[in-house]
C-alpha positions, 0 to 999 in steps of 0.5 A, a space after each residue: 167572815 171576821 178574822 182577829 189577829 194579837 201580833 209581836 213586833 221587834 226591834 230585832 232579835 231580842 230586842 224591844 218588844 210591842 203587842 197589838 190587837 187587830 182585824 187587819 193584820 197587813 193595813 197593821 204592819 205596814 202602818 208601823 213598818 212606815 212609821 205611820 203613827 207616831 207612839 212607841 213603835 215609831 219611837 224604837 223602831 218597832 218594824 218586824 213581824 216576828 209571831 202573830 194569831 189568828 181569832 175568829 171572836 174578838 174578844 177572845 184577842 182582846 183577852 189573849 192581847 192583854 194576857 200577852 202582855 202581862 206576861 214576862 219578857 223571857 214567856 213573849 221570847 220563848 212564845 217567838 222561838 217557839 215557830 220562829 226560832 231566827 226572830 225572821 221578819 213573817 212580813 215578807 210574805 205579805 
């Protein structure tokens, strides 16, 4: 069964945020942390996984990613802090 992930990366608590979607969260977070791809996360040092959701349907994951990207910043912060109030890097469990 395929799984898809919508995730939020941060540079630090209340720092720069990046929202993405992938079918391999471990690989994708590793790419962000190691600046494999040039772009936004490399430029702004966005290396901490602070939130993720799992989906079985790729279309639902894509829709959720698009929805979160349209949210106000404060709503994104509140979403992160519901489950991760200290903005811990969740990828340390990988």
